[in-house]
C-alpha positions in Angstrom: -2.7 27.4 -16.2 -4.4 26.1 -19.4 -1.1 27.7 -21.2 1.6 26.3 -18.6 3.0 22.7 -18.5 3.5 21.5 -15.2 6.7 19.4 -15.0 7.2 17.4 -11.2 9.8 15.0 -10.1 9.4 12.9 -7.0 12.1 12.2 -4.4 10.9 9.7 -1.8 12.8 8.9 1.6 12.1 5.4 3.1 13.2 4.0 6.3 14.8 -0.1 5.4 13.3 -2.5 8.1 16.6 -4.0 9.3 17.7 -5.7 12.4 20.2 -2.7 13.0 21.3 0.7 12.1 23.2 1.5 8.8 26.5 1.9 9.9 26.6 0.3 13.4 24.8 -2.7 15.6 22.5 -0.4 17.0 18.5 -1.7 16.8 16.8 -0.2 13.9 13.5 1.0 16.1 13.2 4.6 15.4 10.1 4.8 17.3 11.2 3.5 20.6 9.3 4.9 23.4 12.2 6.5 25.3 14.5 8.6 23.4 17.8 8.3 22.8 17.9 4.2 23.9 18.8 2.8 20.8 22.3 4.9 20.4 26.3 4.0 20.6 29.5 6.2 20.1 29.1 5.4 16.3 25.5 6.9 15.1 26.1 9.5 17.8 29.3 10.6 15.9 32.0 10.6 18.4 35.8 11.0 17.5 37.4 8.0 16.2 34.2 5.6 15.4 34.4 3.8 11.7 31.3 2.7 10.4 30.2 -0.9 8.8 28.2 -1.0 5.9 24.8 -3.0 6.7 24.6 -5.7 4.0 21.0 -6.5 4.5 20.2 -2.7 3.7 22.3 -3.0 0.7 20.2 -5.8 -0.2 16.9 -4.5 0.0 18.0 -1.5 -2.2 19.0 -3.9 -5.0 15.5 -6.0 -4.5 13.8 -2.4 -5.0 16.2 -1.6 -7.9 15.3 -5.0 -9.4 11.8 -5.1 -9.2 11.7 -1.9 -11.3 14.0 -3.1 -14.0 16.3 -0.9 -12.9 20.8 -1.3 -13.5 22.3 -2.7 -10.7 25.7 -1.3 -10.1 28.8 -3.6 -10.0 31.0 -0.7 -8.2 29.7 1.8 -5.5 31.0 3.6 -2.5 29.4 5.7 -0.2 30.2 9.9 -0.1 30.0 12.4 2.5 27.3 15.2 2.2 28.1 17.9 4.0 25.9 20.3 5.7 25.2 21.3 9.6 21.6 21.0 11.2 21.5 20.2 14.7 19.8 16.9 14.0 23.3 15.6 12.2 25.8 15.1 14.5 28.3 14.6 12.0 28.2 17.6 10.2 28.0 15.6 7.3 25.6 12.3 6.2 27.1 9.4 4.7 25.0 9.0 1.6 25.6 8.0 -2.0 26.2 10.1 -5.2 27.9 9.4 -7.9 28.0 5.7 -7.8 24.8 4.8 -6.4 23.1 1.2 -5.9 20.3 1.4 -8.9 20.0 3.3 -12.3 17.2 3.6 -14.1 13.8 1.8 -14.1 10.3 2.2 -14.1 7.6 2.2 -12.1 3.7 3.1 -12.5 4.7 4.6 -16.2 7.0 6.7 -14.2 10.7 6.6 -15.0 13.2 6.4 -12.3 16.5 8.4 -12.3 18.5 6.4 -9.4 18.1 5.0 -6.0 20.9 5.2 -3.4 21.2 3.8 0.4 22.2 6.6 3.1 21.9 7.2 6.5 18.5 9.0 8.2 19.2 11.9 10.7 18.3 12.3 14.4 14.6 13.8 15.2 14.5 17.2 16.7 11.6 18.2 18.9 10.6 21.6 19.6 8.5 22.6 22.6 7.9 25.3 25.3 10.7 27.5 23.5 13.1 24.7 23.6 14.3 22.2 21.2 15.5 18.8 21.9 17.1 16.2 19.9 16.6 12.1 19.7 18.9 10.2 18.0 17.0 6.7 18.0 16.7 7.8 14.4 20.2 8.5 13.8 21.4 6.3 11.3 18.7 4.1 10.1 19.1 3.0 7.0 17.5 5.3 4.4 16.3 4.6 0.8 16.5 7.2 -1.2 14.6 6.9 -4.7 14.5 10.1 -7.8 12.4 9.8 -10.7 13.1 11.5 -14.1 10.3 14.9 -14.6 8.3 13.5 -16.5 5.2 14.0 -14.1 2.8 16.0 -15.5 -0.3 16.3 -13.3 -0.9 15.4 -9.9 -2.9 12.1 -10.2 0.0 10.8 -11.7 2.6 12.0 -9.0 -0.1 10.1 -6.5 -0.7 7.2 -8.1 3.2 6.7 -8.5 3.9 7.5 -4.3 1.1 4.8 -3.9 2.3 2.0 -6.1 6.2 2.6 -4.7 4.6 2.3 -0.9 2.6 -1.3 -2.3 6.2 -2.4 -4.0 8.2 -1.4 -0.3 5.5 -3.3 1.3 5.5 -6.1 -0.8 9.5 -6.9 -0.7 9.2 -6.4 2.7 12.2 -3.9 2.7 9.8 -1.2 4.5 6.6 -0.7 6.5 6.4 2.8 4.4 4.2 4.3 6.8 4.0 8.0 5.9 1.9 9.1 9.3 5.3 7.9 11.1 7.3 9.3 9.0 8.9 6.1 7.4 8.2 7.3 3.6 8.8 10.6 3.0 7.8 12.6 -0.6 9.2 15.6 -1.6 8.0 17.3 -4.9 10.1 19.3 -7.4 7.6 21.2 -9.3 8.4 23.5 -12.2 5.6 25.1 -14.8 6.7 26.9 -18.1 4.7 27.6 -21.7 7.6 26.5 -23.2 9.6 22.8 -24.1 12.1 24.5 -21.7 11.6 23.3 -18.0 11.1 26.7 -15.5 12.4 27.1 -12.0 12.2 24.2 -9.9 11.0 24.6 -6.3 11.0 21.8 -4.2 8.3 21.2 -1.5 9.2 19.5 1.7 6.8 18.2 4.5 4.3 15.9 2.7 3.1 13.5 5.0 0.4 11.8 3.0 -0.2 11.1 -0.6 -3.7 13.5 -0.5 -1.3 16.6 0.7 1.4 15.4 -2.5 -1.0 16.0 -4.9 -3.1 19.1 -3.2 0.7 20.7 -3.1 1.7 20.1 -6.5 -2.1 21.8 -7.8 -1.2 24.7 -5.6 2.4 25.6 -5.9 1.5 25.2 -9.8 -1.0 27.3 -9.4 1.3 29.9 -7.7 4.1 29.5 -10.0 1.5 30.6 -12.9 0.5 33.4 -11.0 4.0 34.4 -10.8 4.7 34.5 -14.2 1.6 36.1 -15.5 2.8 38.8 -13.1 5.7 39.2 -14.9 8.1 38.0 -12.2 10.5 35.7 -11.6 10.1 31.8 -10.1 12.9 31.6 -7.3 14.4 28.3 -6.9 14.1 27.4 -3.1 12.5 24.7 -0.7 9.6 25.7 0.4 7.1 23.8 3.1 3.6 23.0 3.2 0.8 24.3 5.6 -2.0 21.3 6.0 -3.9 24.2 7.6 -3.8 26.3 5.2 -3.2 24.5 2.3 -0.4 26.4 0.6 3.4 26.3 0.7 5.8 28.4 2.2 9.5 29.4 1.7 11.6 27.4 4.2 15.4 28.5 2.5 16.9 28.8 -0.9 17.5 25.7 -2.4 21.2 24.3 -2.1 23.1 22.8 -5.7 24.9 19.9 -5.5 28.0 21.5 -5.0 26.8 23.1 -2.0 27.1 19.9 -0.2 30.9 19.3 -0.9 30.2 15.4 -1.8 33.8 13.4 -1.6 33.8 9.8 -0.8 33.9 8.8 2.3 37.5 7.6 3.4 36.3 5.7 6.2 34.4 3.7 4.3 35.6 0.8 1.7 34.7 0.6 -1.9 33.2 -2.4 -2.8 32.4 -4.5 -6.4 28.9 -6.3 -5.6 29.5 -9.2 -8.4 32.1 -9.7 -5.3 29.0 -10.8 -3.3 27.1 -14.1 -4.2 24.1 -13.3 -2.2 23.9 -9.7 -4.3 23.7 -11.1 -7.4 20.9 -10.1 -9.6 19.9 -14.2 -9.7 19.7 -14.5 -6.3 17.7 -11.4 -5.7 15.4 -12.4 -8.1 14.5 -15.9 -6.4 13.4 -13.9 -3.5 11.3 -11.9 -5.3 7.4 -12.3 -4.3 5.0 -11.7 -6.8 4.5 -8.3 -7.6 1.5 -5.9 -7.8 1.5 -5.7 -11.6 1.8 -9.6 -12.4 -1.0 -10.0 -9.8 -3.2 -7.0 -11.6 -2.3 -9.1 -15.1 -3.7 -12.8 -13.3 -6.7 -10.7 -11.8 -7.6 -9.8 -15.1 -7.4 -12.8 -16.8 -9.9 -14.3 -13.8 -12.3 -11.6 -14.7 -11.9 -9.9 -11.2 -13.6 -7.0 -10.3 -10.8 -3.9 -11.2 -12.4 -2.1 -8.3 -12.4 -4.8 -6.1 -8.3 -5.7 -7.1 -7.5 -2.3 -6.2 -8.9 -2.3 -2.8 -7.5 -5.8 -2.3 -4.3 -3.9 -3.1 -4.1 -1.6 -0.3 -3.9 -4.3 2.5 -1.1 -6.6 1.8 -2.5 -9.0 4.3 -5.9 -9.2 2.3 -3.2 -10.2 -0.6 -1.5 -12.7 0.9 -4.6 -13.9 2.5 -6.1 -14.1 -1.1 -3.4 -15.8 -3.0 -3.8 -18.7 -0.3 -7.1 -18.4 -0.7 -6.8 -19.3 -4.7 -4.1 -22.2 -3.9 -6.1 -23.6 -1.5 -6.9 -27.5 -2.6 -10.7 -26.1 -2.4 -11.6 -26.3 -6.2 -12.1 -22.8 -6.6 -13.9 -22.2 -9.7 -13.6 -18.8 -11.4 -17.8 -17.9 -9.9 -16.1 -18.8 -6.5 -12.7 -17.1 -6.6 -14.7 -14.3 -7.8 -17.1 -14.3 -4.3 -14.0 -14.7 -2.5 -12.6 -11.1 -3.4 -16.1 -9.7 -3.0 -17.1 -11.1 0.2 -12.9 -10.3 1.3 -13.9 -6.4 0.3 -17.5 -6.2 1.2 -17.6 -8.4 4.4 -14.2 -9.4 5.9 -12.6 -5.9 5.8 -15.2 -4.6 8.4 -14.4 -7.5 10.3 -10.7 -7.3 10.6 -9.5 -5.9 13.7 -12.5 -6.5 16.2 -14.2 -9.9 15.2 -11.8 -11.1 13.0 -7.9 -10.0 14.9 -6.1 -10.8 11.7 -6.3 -12.9 8.1 -4.3 -15.9 9.1 -3.0 -18.3 6.5 -4.1 -21.1 8.3 -8.0 -20.3 7.4 -7.7 -19.5 3.9 -8.4 -23.2 2.6 -11.8 -23.0 5.4 -12.7 -19.8 3.4 -12.2 -21.0 0.1 -14.4 -24.1 0.4 -17.0 -21.5 2.2 -17.1 -19.6 -1.1 -17.2 -23.0 -2.8 -20.4 -23.7 -1.2 -22.0 -20.5 -2.0 -20.9 -20.6 -5.9 -22.7 -24.2 -5.8 -26.1 -22.8 -4.3 -25.3 -25.3 -1.3 -25.5 -21.8 1.2 -27.1 -18.6 0.3 -25.3 -15.6 1.1 -27.1 -14.9 4.5 -25.8 -18.3 5.7 -22.0 -17.7 3.9 -21.9 -14.3 6.1 -23.1 -15.6 9.1 -20.4 -18.4 9.4 -17.5 -16.0 8.1 -16.3 -15.0 11.7 -16.0 -19.1 12.6 -14.4 -19.7 9.3 -12.2 -17.1 9.5 -11.3 -17.8 13.5 -11.4 -21.3 13.8 -10.6 -23.1 10.4 -13.6 -24.9 11.2 -15.3 -27.1 7.7 -17.6 -24.8 6.6 -19.4 -28.3 5.0 -19.6 -30.2 8.7 -20.9 -26.7 10.3 -23.8 -26.2 8.0 -24.5 -29.9 8.2 -24.9 -30.0 12.1 -27.3 -26.4 12.0 -29.6 -26.9 9.2 -28.1 -24.9 6.8 -27.5 -26.3 3.7 -29.6 -24.8 1.3 -33.1 -26.2 0.4 -32.8 -26.2 -3.6 -35.2 -29.5 -4.3 -38.7 -28.0 -5.2 -40.9 -30.9 -3.7 -39.5 -30.1 -0.3 -40.2 -26.8 -0.2 -43.6 -27.5 -1.6 -45.4 -27.9 1.7 -43.6 -24.2 3.2 -45.1 -22.4 -0.1 -48.9 -23.3 0.2 -48.5 -22.8 4.2 -47.1 -19.1 3.5 -50.0 -18.5 0.7 -52.6 -19.8 3.4 -51.5 -17.7 5.8 -51.1 -14.4 4.0 -54.0 -14.2 1.9 -54.1 -10.4 1.6 -50.5 -10.1 0.7 -50.9 -13.0 -2.0 -53.8 -10.7 -3.6 -51.7 -7.6 -3.4 -49.0 -9.4 -5.2 -51.8 -10.1 -8.0 -52.6 -7.0 -8.0 -49.1 -5.8 -9.1 -47.3 -4.9 -5.9 -43.7 -6.5 -6.5 -43.0 -5.6 -3.0 -45.6 -8.2 -1.5 -43.5 -11.1 -3.3 -40.4 -10.4 -1.5 -42.3 -10.1 2.0 -43.7 -13.6 1.2 -39.6 -15.0 0.2 -38.9 -13.2 3.5 -41.4 -15.7 5.4 -40.3 -18.8 3.5 -36.3 -17.8 4.5 -38.0 -17.3 8.3 -39.4 -20.5 8.4 -36.5 -22.4 6.6 -34.1 -20.9 9.3 -32.2 -19.4 6.1 -32.1 -22.5 4.3 -34.3 -22.3 1.5 -33.2 -21.3 -2.1 -34.2 -17.3 -2.1 -34.4 -17.3 -5.5 -36.1 -20.7 -6.3 -38.8 -19.9 -3.4 -39.3 -16.8 -5.5 -39.9 -18.8 -8.2 -42.4 -21.2 -7.1 -44.6 -18.5 -5.1 -45.0 -17.0 -8.2 -45.6 -19.6 -10.2 -48.1 -20.9 -7.2 -49.9 -17.3 -7.2 -50.1 -16.7 -10.7 -50.2 -20.0 -11.9 
């Protein structure tokens, strides 16, 4: 592989989170438990029915385009993409070809070719020698994003796809769950030992980021082996076998001409500048802080980069942390770092069990708890013990700590009698420490924490014990 260059282009389909389907008023709920319940004559393609464009879906695609710095179309239209398959009731799919809603842009360092809007297909199910079709998904708004062929390794492809999923969720336009088919990724892969691109092979059925990265690695090696043997790579569509970790041939790849695109005569062409709510300024007003902006802010705060990336995987946690930062709690830089650290290391483990969700109303209480910890009013053990109550009841952590006698003791004179008692009770341990056994000091500190019910400052306790024993 060292003599071959991998080139990858990514195609992503994402189901948009709208109230209704793309061209009819049926509920947009493709995962309805009962098959063929969210259907009507339009999405079933009955003769004489007419599609009506979902403006909410158009806005969603434009918001994505605006977020990646793409060029938003003024004129656009929908086209018919002709092909037959059992899950296409019309024998064509309403899509966009010559005039996509978005052109250009960039995300995670990857240049974007276009983003357009189309309708999803129905879902085929095969079992016991029979094939059934569920039309609940037919007509669901589907965003298709195509990148330029500028990716040259699996890791970059994985990073791009993860960042796109995060963007879609941040904007609230798609849940983008790959395991549910709400975000579907295809990789167009070629290898070459020159500047000329090799034959492109499309790999489908990539239902996870890991699968995509593994498929790119395998397919590049497969093509390189064919070329090394003097063979020719065939342009085709291949699937990914998760169990065997190999790609397999599905069909010869179609070209754009095979689809016989032409403008849909049932859908009027439209000029976006005539729709005020779809203007770039209106779209920008609705745009929340993007991951790239938050990363820049967090970098300036000196937050742990690994913690930041872990935070980015949970949009609920991102929104909660932003509320923590905005809370009127006197959050210092040190407290902000603690708030993120505890969120990643402790709170994530409580979510869904002891803490049902990260409600914004609890953010101020959590912020005050972190301020108390940063100011040494409580120790880390107390902070951990109070987490669940703070995140589920929005109780004032200061009041709670005072009522339970958990405020940290930082006064040496207050701790002195306890120091003397511990030394008197454990003379053998004291001698071990004098002899150089450092673990003995931790045992004595532990006794002090037990006697103070966790209220003593452990660092101060260790310092006082060391001074008292060693002089």
